[in-house]
ChimeraX commands (.cxc) that place a marker at each C-alpha (Angstrom):
marker #1 position 11.15,0.76,8.36 radius 0.5
marker #1 position 7.74,2.56,8.68 radius 0.5
marker #1 position 8.76,5.06,5.50 radius 0.5
marker #1 position 7.07,3.75,2.21 radius 0.5
marker #1 position 7.60,4.78,-1.03 radius 0.5
marker #1 position 5.55,3.66,-4.26 radius 0.5
marker #1 position 5.88,4.75,-8.22 radius 0.5
marker #1 position 2.68,4.04,-9.56 radius 0.5
marker #1 position 2.72,3.80,-13.47 radius 0.5
marker #1 position -0.86,3.39,-15.42 radius 0.5
marker #1 position -1.87,4.07,-18.83 radius 0.5
marker #1 position -5.32,4.32,-19.82 radius 0.5
marker #1 position -6.75,5.91,-23.24 radius 0.5
marker #1 position -8.07,9.17,-23.41 radius 0.5
marker #1 position -7.10,12.19,-22.48 radius 0.5
marker #1 position -5.26,14.20,-19.58 radius 0.5
marker #1 position -8.35,16.16,-18.82 radius 0.5
marker #1 position -10.96,13.39,-18.70 radius 0.5
marker #1 position -8.54,11.25,-16.26 radius 0.5
marker #1 position -7.82,15.06,-14.47 radius 0.5
marker #1 position -12.03,15.36,-14.08 radius 0.5
marker #1 position -12.11,11.49,-12.51 radius 0.5
marker #1 position -9.43,11.50,-10.20 radius 0.5
marker #1 position -9.89,15.22,-9.06 radius 0.5
marker #1 position -13.42,14.54,-7.76 radius 0.5
marker #1 position -12.55,12.46,-4.53 radius 0.5
marker #1 position -16.35,12.15,-3.39 radius 0.5
marker #1 position -16.63,9.81,-6.47 radius 0.5
marker #1 position -14.02,7.48,-5.11 radius 0.5
marker #1 position -16.10,5.29,-3.50 radius 0.5
marker #1 position -18.25,4.41,-6.47 radius 0.5
marker #1 position -15.67,4.45,-8.95 radius 0.5
marker #1 position -13.25,2.45,-7.06 radius 0.5
marker #1 position -15.03,0.76,-4.42 radius 0.5
marker #1 position -12.90,-2.01,-3.76 radius 0.5
marker #1 position -10.38,-0.02,-1.68 radius 0.5
marker #1 position -12.43,3.12,-1.00 radius 0.5
marker #1 position -15.14,2.56,1.29 radius 0.5
marker #1 position -16.40,5.73,2.45 radius 0.5
marker #1 position -15.28,9.46,1.11 radius 0.5
marker #1 position -16.65,12.74,2.90 radius 0.5
marker #1 position -15.49,16.19,2.32 radius 0.5
marker #1 position -14.55,18.26,5.72 radius 0.5
marker #1 position -13.30,21.68,3.89 radius 0.5
marker #1 position -14.36,22.94,0.72 radius 0.5
marker #1 position -11.71,23.86,-2.34 radius 0.5
marker #1 position -10.50,27.32,-1.66 radius 0.5
marker #1 position -9.88,27.90,-5.38 radius 0.5
marker #1 position -11.62,26.52,-8.41 radius 0.5
marker #1 position -9.05,24.00,-9.43 radius 0.5
marker #1 position -9.65,22.10,-5.83 radius 0.5
marker #1 position -6.70,23.44,-3.83 radius 0.5
marker #1 position -7.11,23.45,-0.31 radius 0.5
marker #1 position -10.23,21.29,-0.31 radius 0.5
marker #1 position -9.83,18.85,2.55 radius 0.5
marker #1 position -11.58,14.94,2.73 radius 0.5
marker #1 position -11.77,12.45,5.45 radius 0.5
marker #1 position -11.66,9.05,3.93 radius 0.5
marker #1 position -11.49,5.23,5.07 radius 0.5
marker #1 position -10.15,2.84,2.36 radius 0.5
marker #1 position -8.61,-1.10,2.47 radius 0.5
marker #1 position -6.51,-3.68,0.09 radius 0.5
marker #1 position -7.17,-7.21,0.16 radius 0.5
marker #1 position -5.72,-7.43,3.99 radius 0.5
marker #1 position -8.13,-7.38,6.95 radius 0.5
marker #1 position -7.61,-3.98,8.21 radius 0.5
marker #1 position -9.28,-0.65,7.56 radius 0.5
marker #1 position -7.38,2.87,6.97 radius 0.5
marker #1 position -8.76,6.04,8.18 radius 0.5
marker #1 position -6.90,8.96,6.92 radius 0.5
marker #1 position -7.18,12.54,5.59 radius 0.5
marker #1 position -6.30,14.08,2.72 radius 0.5
marker #1 position -5.56,17.77,1.48 radius 0.5
marker #1 position -4.96,19.64,-1.75 radius 0.5
marker #1 position -2.06,21.29,-1.80 radius 0.5
marker #1 position -1.72,22.06,-5.70 radius 0.5
marker #1 position -2.95,21.30,-8.86 radius 0.5
marker #1 position -1.94,22.04,-12.33 radius 0.5
marker #1 position -4.88,20.75,-14.20 radius 0.5
marker #1 position -5.01,19.11,-16.39 radius 0.5
marker #1 position -1.57,17.97,-15.90 radius 0.5
marker #1 position -1.16,16.86,-12.08 radius 0.5
marker #1 position -2.18,17.58,-8.40 radius 0.5
marker #1 position -0.09,17.16,-5.18 radius 0.5
marker #1 position -2.00,16.24,-1.81 radius 0.5
marker #1 position -0.76,15.78,1.79 radius 0.5
marker #1 position -2.07,13.12,4.36 radius 0.5
marker #1 position -2.39,12.78,7.66 radius 0.5
marker #1 position -4.02,10.26,10.09 radius 0.5
marker #1 position -3.42,6.56,9.85 radius 0.5
marker #1 position -0.46,7.45,7.52 radius 0.5
marker #1 position 1.59,10.78,6.51 radius 0.5
marker #1 position 2.79,12.03,3.59 radius 0.5
marker #1 position 2.34,13.14,-0.01 radius 0.5
marker #1 position 1.28,11.86,-3.30 radius 0.5
marker #1 position 2.01,13.15,-6.15 radius 0.5
marker #1 position -0.64,12.44,-9.91 radius 0.5
marker #1 position 0.72,13.73,-12.78 radius 0.5
marker #1 position -0.49,13.24,-15.89 radius 0.5
marker #1 position 0.89,13.12,-19.80 radius 0.5
marker #1 position -0.67,12.88,-23.09 radius 0.5
marker #1 position 1.10,10.07,-25.75 radius 0.5
marker #1 position -1.17,10.24,-28.54 radius 0.5
marker #1 position -4.58,8.41,-27.70 radius 0.5
marker #1 position -3.19,7.59,-24.69 radius 0.5
marker #1 position -2.42,8.91,-21.24 radius 0.5
marker #1 position 0.40,8.04,-19.14 radius 0.5
marker #1 position -0.07,8.29,-15.28 radius 0.5
marker #1 position 2.01,8.39,-12.49 radius 0.5
marker #1 position 1.35,8.49,-9.24 radius 0.5
marker #1 position 4.36,9.54,-6.45 radius 0.5
marker #1 position 3.59,8.04,-3.16 radius 0.5
marker #1 position 5.24,8.62,-0.02 radius 0.5
marker #1 position 4.58,7.96,3.28 radius 0.5
marker #1 position 5.16,7.18,6.99 radius 0.5
marker #1 position 2.67,4.78,8.17 radius 0.5
marker #1 position 1.43,6.00,12.09 radius 0.5
marker #1 position -1.09,2.65,12.47 radius 0.5
marker #1 position 0.35,0.63,14.92 radius 0.5
marker #1 position -0.77,-2.18,13.13 radius 0.5
marker #1 position 1.57,-1.03,10.95 radius 0.5
marker #1 position 3.95,0.78,12.40 radius 0.5
marker #1 position 4.53,-2.49,14.80 radius 0.5
marker #1 position 4.69,-4.89,12.16 radius 0.5
marker #1 position 6.50,-3.12,9.54 radius 0.5
marker #1 position 9.75,-5.60,10.21 radius 0.5
marker #1 position 8.07,-8.62,9.58 radius 0.5
marker #1 position 5.27,-8.19,7.21 radius 0.5
marker #1 position 6.58,-5.52,4.60 radius 0.5
marker #1 position 6.63,-7.22,1.63 radius 0.5
marker #1 position 3.34,-8.22,2.92 radius 0.5
marker #1 position 2.08,-4.32,3.14 radius 0.5
marker #1 position 3.48,-3.30,0.01 radius 0.5
marker #1 position 1.95,-6.05,-2.26 radius 0.5
marker #1 position -1.41,-4.72,-0.57 radius 0.5
marker #1 position -0.36,-1.47,-2.17 radius 0.5
marker #1 position 0.57,-2.94,-5.28 radius 0.5
marker #1 position -3.17,-4.59,-5.44 radius 0.5
marker #1 position -5.28,-2.11,-4.34 radius 0.5
marker #1 position -3.60,0.09,-7.11 radius 0.5
marker #1 position -3.86,-2.33,-9.96 radius 0.5
marker #1 position -7.81,-2.33,-8.46 radius 0.5
marker #1 position -7.84,1.22,-9.55 radius 0.5
marker #1 position -6.55,1.31,-12.52 radius 0.5
marker #1 position -9.18,-1.54,-14.25 radius 0.5
marker #1 position -11.52,0.79,-12.17 radius 0.5
marker #1 position -10.62,3.91,-13.61 radius 0.5
marker #1 position -10.77,2.36,-17.01 radius 0.5
marker #1 position -14.34,0.97,-16.40 radius 0.5
marker #1 position -15.29,4.61,-15.15 radius 0.5
marker #1 position -14.17,6.65,-18.38 radius 0.5
marker #1 position -15.87,4.16,-20.50 radius 0.5
marker #1 position -18.89,4.99,-18.66 radius 0.5
marker #1 position -18.46,9.01,-18.85 radius 0.5
marker #1 position -18.13,8.28,-22.73 radius 0.5
marker #1 position -21.40,6.25,-23.03 radius 0.5
marker #1 position -23.77,8.06,-25.27 radius 0.5
marker #1 position -26.75,6.52,-23.73 radius 0.5
marker #1 position -27.90,4.47,-20.77 radius 0.5
marker #1 position -27.87,1.27,-22.73 radius 0.5
marker #1 position -24.20,1.75,-23.27 radius 0.5
marker #1 position -23.83,2.64,-19.69 radius 0.5
marker #1 position -25.22,-0.63,-18.57 radius 0.5
marker #1 position -23.07,-2.57,-20.60 radius 0.5
marker #1 position -19.81,-1.40,-18.95 radius 0.5
marker #1 position -19.34,-4.06,-16.10 radius 0.5
marker #1 position -19.24,-2.51,-12.77 radius 0.5
marker #1 position -15.55,-1.86,-11.13 radius 0.5
marker #1 position -14.20,-4.76,-8.65 radius 0.5
marker #1 position -15.52,-4.48,-4.97 radius 0.5
marker #1 position -13.95,-5.03,-1.86 radius 0.5
marker #1 position -12.46,-8.11,-0.64 radius 0.5
marker #1 position -13.47,-10.26,2.04 radius 0.5
marker #1 position -11.92,-13.07,3.88 radius 0.5
marker #1 position -9.00,-13.77,1.11 radius 0.5
marker #1 position -7.13,-11.39,2.75 radius 0.5
marker #1 position -7.14,-13.29,6.14 radius 0.5
marker #1 position -6.04,-16.24,4.20 radius 0.5
marker #1 position -2.97,-14.52,2.81 radius 0.5
marker #1 position -1.91,-12.83,6.13 radius 0.5
marker #1 position -1.86,-15.63,7.83 radius 0.5
marker #1 position -0.25,-17.98,5.42 radius 0.5
marker #1 position 2.41,-14.76,4.96 radius 0.5
marker #1 position 2.89,-14.47,9.01 radius 0.5
marker #1 position 3.71,-18.10,9.70 radius 0.5
marker #1 position 5.98,-18.33,6.06 radius 0.5
marker #1 position 7.73,-15.09,7.90 radius 0.5
marker #1 position 7.28,-16.47,11.26 radius 0.5
marker #1 position 9.28,-19.85,10.15 radius 0.5
marker #1 position 11.49,-17.92,8.57 radius 0.5
marker #1 position 12.94,-15.84,11.58 radius 0.5
marker #1 position 12.81,-18.95,14.07 radius 0.5
marker #1 position 15.04,-20.82,11.79 radius 0.5
marker #1 position 17.29,-17.91,11.64 radius 0.5
marker #1 position 17.25,-17.59,15.13 radius 0.5
marker #1 position 18.35,-21.47,15.48 radius 0.5
marker #1 position 20.95,-20.40,13.42 radius 0.5
marker #1 position 22.35,-17.92,15.10 radius 0.5
marker #1 position 21.93,-19.82,18.39 radius 0.5
marker #1 position 23.92,-22.40,16.80 radius 0.5
marker #1 position 26.77,-20.78,15.86 radius 0.5
marker #1 position 27.37,-18.55,19.24 radius 0.5
marker #1 position 27.41,-21.95,20.71 radius 0.5
marker #1 position 29.46,-23.16,18.89 radius 0.5
marker #1 position 31.78,-19.97,19.18 radius 0.5
marker #1 position 31.72,-20.41,22.65 radius 0.5
marker #1 position 32.22,-24.03,22.68 radius 0.5
marker #1 position 35.59,-23.07,20.51 radius 0.5
marker #1 position 37.20,-20.62,22.91 radius 0.5
marker #1 position 39.66,-21.98,25.40 radius 0.5
marker #1 position 39.18,-19.28,27.94 radius 0.5
marker #1 position 35.24,-19.97,28.41 radius 0.5
marker #1 position 33.80,-21.73,31.19 radius 0.5
marker #1 position 31.19,-23.84,28.59 radius 0.5
marker #1 position 35.09,-24.92,26.62 radius 0.5
marker #1 position 36.66,-25.79,30.41 radius 0.5
marker #1 position 33.98,-28.34,31.02 radius 0.5
marker #1 position 33.83,-29.97,27.65 radius 0.5
marker #1 position 37.71,-30.23,27.98 radius 0.5
marker #1 position 37.27,-31.97,31.58 radius 0.5
marker #1 position 34.25,-34.13,30.04 radius 0.5
marker #1 position 36.45,-35.35,27.56 radius 0.5
marker #1 position 39.46,-36.33,29.60 radius 0.5
marker #1 position 37.35,-37.84,32.28 radius 0.5
marker #1 position 35.91,-40.10,29.46 radius 0.5
marker #1 position 39.85,-40.82,28.47 radius 0.5
marker #1 position 40.31,-42.10,31.91 radius 0.5
marker link #1:1,2 radius 0.2
marker link #1:2,3 radius 0.2
marker link #1:3,4 radius 0.2
marker link #1:4,5 radius 0.2
marker link #1:5,6 radius 0.2
marker link #1:6,7 radius 0.2
marker link #1:7,8 radius 0.2
marker link #1:8,9 radius 0.2
marker link #1:9,10 radius 0.2
marker link #1:10,11 radius 0.2
marker link #1:11,12 radius 0.2
marker link #1:12,13 radius 0.2
marker link #1:13,14 radius 0.2
marker link #1:14,15 radius 0.2
marker link #1:15,16 radius 0.2
marker link #1:16,17 radius 0.2
marker link #1:17,18 radius 0.2
marker link #1:18,19 radius 0.2
marker link #1:19,20 radius 0.2
marker link #1:20,21 radius 0.2
marker link #1:21,22 radius 0.2
marker link #1:22,23 radius 0.2
marker link #1:23,24 radius 0.2
marker link #1:24,25 radius 0.2
marker link #1:25,26 radius 0.2
marker link #1:26,27 radius 0.2
marker link #1:27,28 radius 0.2
marker link #1:28,29 radius 0.2
marker link #1:29,30 radius 0.2
marker link #1:30,31 radius 0.2
marker link #1:31,32 radius 0.2
marker link #1:32,33 radius 0.2
marker link #1:33,34 radius 0.2
marker link #1:34,35 radius 0.2
marker link #1:35,36 radius 0.2
marker link #1:36,37 radius 0.2
marker link #1:37,38 radius 0.2
marker link #1:38,39 radius 0.2
marker link #1:39,40 radius 0.2
marker link #1:40,41 radius 0.2
marker link #1:41,42 radius 0.2
marker link #1:42,43 radius 0.2
marker link #1:43,44 radius 0.2
marker link #1:44,45 radius 0.2
marker link #1:45,46 radius 0.2
marker link #1:46,47 radius 0.2
marker link #1:47,48 radius 0.2
marker link #1:48,49 radius 0.2
marker link #1:49,50 radius 0.2
marker link #1:50,51 radius 0.2
marker link #1:51,52 radius 0.2
marker link #1:52,53 radius 0.2
marker link #1:53,54 radius 0.2
marker link #1:54,55 radius 0.2
marker link #1:55,56 radius 0.2
marker link #1:56,57 radius 0.2
marker link #1:57,58 radius 0.2
marker link #1:58,59 radius 0.2
marker link #1:59,60 radius 0.2
marker link #1:60,61 radius 0.2
marker link #1:61,62 radius 0.2
marker link #1:62,63 radius 0.2
marker link #1:63,64 radius 0.2
marker link #1:64,65 radius 0.2
marker link #1:65,66 radius 0.2
marker link #1:66,67 radius 0.2
marker link #1:67,68 radius 0.2
marker link #1:68,69 radius 0.2
marker link #1:69,70 radius 0.2
marker link #1:70,71 radius 0.2
marker link #1:71,72 radius 0.2
marker link #1:72,73 radius 0.2
marker link #1:73,74 radius 0.2
marker link #1:74,75 radius 0.2
marker link #1:75,76 radius 0.2
marker link #1:76,77 radius 0.2
marker link #1:77,78 radius 0.2
marker link #1:78,79 radius 0.2
marker link #1:79,80 radius 0.2
marker link #1:80,81 radius 0.2
marker link #1:81,82 radius 0.2
marker link #1:82,83 radius 0.2
marker link #1:83,84 radius 0.2
marker link #1:84,85 radius 0.2
marker link #1:85,86 radius 0.2
marker link #1:86,87 radius 0.2
marker link #1:87,88 radius 0.2
marker link #1:88,89 radius 0.2
marker link #1:89,90 radius 0.2
marker link #1:90,91 radius 0.2
marker link #1:91,92 radius 0.2
marker link #1:92,93 radius 0.2
marker link #1:93,94 radius 0.2
marker link #1:94,95 radius 0.2
marker link #1:95,96 radius 0.2
marker link #1:96,97 radius 0.2
marker link #1:97,98 radius 0.2
marker link #1:98,99 radius 0.2
marker link #1:99,100 radius 0.2
marker link #1:100,101 radius 0.2
marker link #1:101,102 radius 0.2
marker link #1:102,103 radius 0.2
marker link #1:103,104 radius 0.2
marker link #1:104,105 radius 0.2
marker link #1:105,106 radius 0.2
marker link #1:106,107 radius 0.2
marker link #1:107,108 radius 0.2
marker link #1:108,109 radius 0.2
marker link #1:109,110 radius 0.2
marker link #1:110,111 radius 0.2
marker link #1:111,112 radius 0.2
marker link #1:112,113 radius 0.2
marker link #1:113,114 radius 0.2
marker link #1:114,115 radius 0.2
marker link #1:115,116 radius 0.2
marker link #1:116,117 radius 0.2
marker link #1:117,118 radius 0.2
marker link #1:118,119 radius 0.2
marker link #1:119,120 radius 0.2
marker link #1:120,121 radius 0.2
marker link #1:121,122 radius 0.2
marker link #1:122,123 radius 0.2
marker link #1:123,124 radius 0.2
marker link #1:124,125 radius 0.2
marker link #1:125,126 radius 0.2
marker link #1:126,127 radius 0.2
marker link #1:127,128 radius 0.2
marker link #1:128,129 radius 0.2
marker link #1:129,130 radius 0.2
marker link #1:130,131 radius 0.2
marker link #1:131,132 radius 0.2
marker link #1:132,133 radius 0.2
marker link #1:133,134 radius 0.2
marker link #1:134,135 radius 0.2
marker link #1:135,136 radius 0.2
marker link #1:136,137 radius 0.2
marker link #1:137,138 radius 0.2
marker link #1:138,139 radius 0.2
marker link #1:139,140 radius 0.2
marker link #1:140,141 radius 0.2
marker link #1:141,142 radius 0.2
marker link #1:142,143 radius 0.2
marker link #1:143,144 radius 0.2
marker link #1:144,145 radius 0.2
marker link #1:145,146 radius 0.2
marker link #1:146,147 radius 0.2
marker link #1:147,148 radius 0.2
marker link #1:148,149 radius 0.2
marker link #1:149,150 radius 0.2
marker link #1:150,151 radius 0.2
marker link #1:151,152 radius 0.2
marker link #1:152,153 radius 0.2
marker link #1:153,154 radius 0.2
marker link #1:154,155 radius 0.2
marker link #1:155,156 radius 0.2
marker link #1:156,157 radius 0.2
marker link #1:157,158 radius 0.2
marker link #1:158,159 radius 0.2
marker link #1:159,160 radius 0.2
marker link #1:160,161 radius 0.2
marker link #1:161,162 radius 0.2
marker link #1:162,163 radius 0.2
marker link #1:163,164 radius 0.2
marker link #1:164,165 radius 0.2
marker link #1:165,166 radius 0.2
marker link #1:166,167 radius 0.2
marker link #1:167,168 radius 0.2
marker link #1:168,169 radius 0.2
marker link #1:169,170 radius 0.2
marker link #1:170,171 radius 0.2
marker link #1:171,172 radius 0.2
marker link #1:172,173 radius 0.2
marker link #1:173,174 radius 0.2
marker link #1:174,175 radius 0.2
marker link #1:175,176 radius 0.2
marker link #1:176,177 radius 0.2
marker link #1:177,178 radius 0.2
marker link #1:178,179 radius 0.2
marker link #1:179,180 radius 0.2
marker link #1:180,181 radius 0.2
marker link #1:181,182 radius 0.2
marker link #1:182,183 radius 0.2
marker link #1:183,184 radius 0.2
marker link #1:184,185 radius 0.2
marker link #1:185,186 radius 0.2
marker link #1:186,187 radius 0.2
marker link #1:187,188 radius 0.2
marker link #1:188,189 radius 0.2
marker link #1:189,190 radius 0.2
marker link #1:190,191 radius 0.2
marker link #1:191,192 radius 0.2
marker link #1:192,193 radius 0.2
marker link #1:193,194 radius 0.2
marker link #1:194,195 radius 0.2
marker link #1:195,196 radius 0.2
marker link #1:196,197 radius 0.2
marker link #1:197,198 radius 0.2
marker link #1:198,199 radius 0.2
marker link #1:199,200 radius 0.2
marker link #1:200,201 radius 0.2
marker link #1:201,202 radius 0.2
marker link #1:202,203 radius 0.2
marker link #1:203,204 radius 0.2
marker link #1:204,205 radius 0.2
marker link #1:205,206 radius 0.2
marker link #1:206,207 radius 0.2
marker link #1:207,208 radius 0.2
marker link #1:208,209 radius 0.2
marker link #1:209,210 radius 0.2
marker link #1:210,211 radius 0.2
marker link #1:211,212 radius 0.2
marker link #1:212,213 radius 0.2
marker link #1:213,214 radius 0.2
marker link #1:214,215 radius 0.2
marker link #1:215,216 radius 0.2
marker link #1:216,217 radius 0.2
marker link #1:217,218 radius 0.2
marker link #1:218,219 radius 0.2
marker link #1:219,220 radius 0.2
marker link #1:220,221 radius 0.2
marker link #1:221,222 radius 0.2
marker link #1:222,223 radius 0.2
marker link #1:223,224 radius 0.2
marker link #1:224,225 radius 0.2
marker link #1:225,226 radius 0.2
marker link #1:226,227 radius 0.2
view
């Protein structure tokens, strides 16, 4: 229940090289994707020109009121077509970015397979898995919007053009608390109804079993009432 697999698809105008340059520079993630990446620091330099071996430490969040601390290391880079990372920390797994040119657009796919190790995610996945999955989808939607804006800023040829590009969406505040509370209440209510239904079925089965003490007591009570 703590394993998650997400496949995200983006489509942006540009070239594979432009997209690979943005996504291949993790130290700027907090600049152009601030709704998710709160802080990024390099803890080990790359061993190759393509970035393989580079290790960074990140603090991230979605719209839910918790943060994730994790590292990733670049395992492989086939510039400008793909890159692979391995994650450790509050979750562990691998992520694969692939870029495919389609005329003047780039089709981007991110394949993200992880296991949650943060106690909050690990202990509540059985109950709030749909909420955690929605949190990831929200974060990736913010990424696509932010990437489009970052590409526009990089293509600007003057300060005036750069200033005309809107800033990227920032991190959420209390909205996630309300949504998480509502989701927890809803799931808790459903769990209670299921529990009540199971108890009712168990009681009916027990009373219908002639060998059970409960059924014998019910039979005796009905006989006494007839007398």
